[in-house]
Wavefront OBJ file of the C-alpha trace (Angstrom):
o trace
v 85.408 119.944 122.240
v 88.620 121.718 121.229
v 91.389 122.063 124.067
v 93.856 125.093 124.338
v 97.093 124.053 126.362
v 99.521 126.503 127.994
v 103.118 125.130 128.655
v 104.602 127.074 131.873
v 107.665 127.400 134.253
v 107.282 125.480 137.674
v 110.066 124.672 140.255
v 109.990 121.257 138.507
v 110.389 122.506 134.882
v 107.712 123.488 132.382
v 104.882 121.897 132.358
v 101.524 121.214 129.691
v 97.948 122.783 131.634
v 95.191 121.940 129.790
v 93.542 125.345 130.346
v 89.930 123.865 130.121
v 90.941 122.240 133.570
v 91.816 125.556 135.085
v 89.048 127.267 137.863
v 91.432 130.188 138.692
v 94.420 131.631 139.060
v 95.771 133.715 142.029
v 99.161 135.236 142.348
v 101.207 135.808 145.431
v 104.688 137.419 145.880
v 106.888 134.499 144.045
v 104.525 132.804 142.355
v 100.905 132.152 140.527
v 98.782 128.973 141.810
v 96.330 127.852 139.196
v 94.026 125.457 140.890
v 92.221 123.645 138.714
v 88.785 121.751 138.720
v 90.279 118.581 140.547
v 91.376 120.354 143.214
v 95.318 120.135 142.114
v 96.754 123.012 142.641
v 100.120 124.314 140.854
v 103.018 126.544 141.475
v 103.380 129.099 138.188
v 106.472 130.715 137.672
v 105.007 133.643 135.575
v 103.578 137.181 136.728
v 99.772 137.100 136.794
v 100.230 139.880 134.036
v 102.076 137.535 131.648
v 99.897 134.613 132.251
v 97.169 136.873 131.725
v 98.361 137.323 128.184
v 98.037 133.397 127.697
v 94.629 133.256 128.495
v 93.398 136.387 127.251
v 91.207 134.883 123.955
v 90.332 131.556 126.546
v 86.931 132.733 128.564
v 89.099 134.180 131.646
v 88.344 137.304 132.902
v 90.841 139.378 135.880
v 88.756 140.313 138.822
v 91.211 141.783 140.596
v 94.799 142.347 140.917
v 95.056 139.199 142.241
v 93.151 136.837 140.676
v 92.094 135.124 137.070
v 89.098 133.375 136.946
v 87.881 130.668 134.373
v 84.643 132.246 133.603
v 82.921 128.743 132.574
v 83.110 128.277 136.437
v 81.349 130.719 137.738
v 78.270 128.937 139.186
v 76.627 132.232 140.795
v 76.741 135.656 140.896
v 75.326 137.980 142.510
v 73.333 140.503 140.318
v 72.521 143.241 142.958
v 75.728 144.093 143.360
v 78.019 142.165 141.268
v 80.711 142.179 143.996
v 81.728 138.225 143.791
v 80.961 135.431 142.449
v 81.496 131.554 143.926
v 82.925 129.219 141.390
v 81.732 125.604 140.991
v 84.571 124.414 143.596
v 82.696 126.312 146.780
v 85.889 129.090 146.011
v 84.720 132.972 146.604
v 85.898 135.397 144.274
v 85.555 139.859 144.778
v 85.438 141.544 141.539
v 86.978 145.255 141.225
v 84.087 147.558 141.490
v 85.442 149.397 138.465
v 84.882 146.093 136.297
v 81.337 145.327 137.284
v 80.350 145.785 133.819
v 82.413 144.515 131.928
v 82.218 140.602 133.836
v 78.727 141.362 132.836
v 79.866 141.688 129.546
v 82.273 139.056 129.420
v 79.895 136.447 130.738
v 76.950 136.934 128.267
v 79.740 136.143 125.814
v 80.643 132.710 127.460
v 77.053 131.647 127.700
v 74.941 133.615 125.363
v 73.337 135.067 128.047
v 70.143 137.419 126.971
v 68.690 139.590 129.384
v 64.985 139.401 130.783
v 62.973 141.973 129.747
l 1 2 3 4 5 6 7 8 9 10 11 12 13 14 15 16 17 18 19 20 21 22 23 24 25 26 27 28 29 30 31 32 33 34 35 36 37 38 39 40 41 42 43 44 45 46 47 48 49 50 51 52 53 54 55 56 57 58 59 60 61 62 63 64 65 66 67 68 69 70 71 72 73 74 75 76 77 78 79 80 81 82 83 84 85 86 87 88 89 90 91 92 93 94 95 96 97 98 99 100 101 102 103 104 105 106 107 108 109 110 111 112 113 114 115 116 117
């Protein structure tokens, strides 16, 4: 399995993060917080737009202005309205209404899903 690492600035200097371990990232005014599969959090000193560029082709999707999700950790999708997903750790993430179709397209790519007829 290929790993993709990013090197990001934190208050303690630059650190390496294995992207396959990132569940999701959320932004606040001062930093972006990465939540990892082991529930560890890392405060990254980059804007969410910058992180989005670093992860653009690694199976991540920007759900709204504040949140980027690793689609490999999506456990439940609510197909009737697709307003939210639930991640493996139980975290509920709400998707911007205008991004629902793009979300399903990206999920199909990640999981190689086929619509049932």
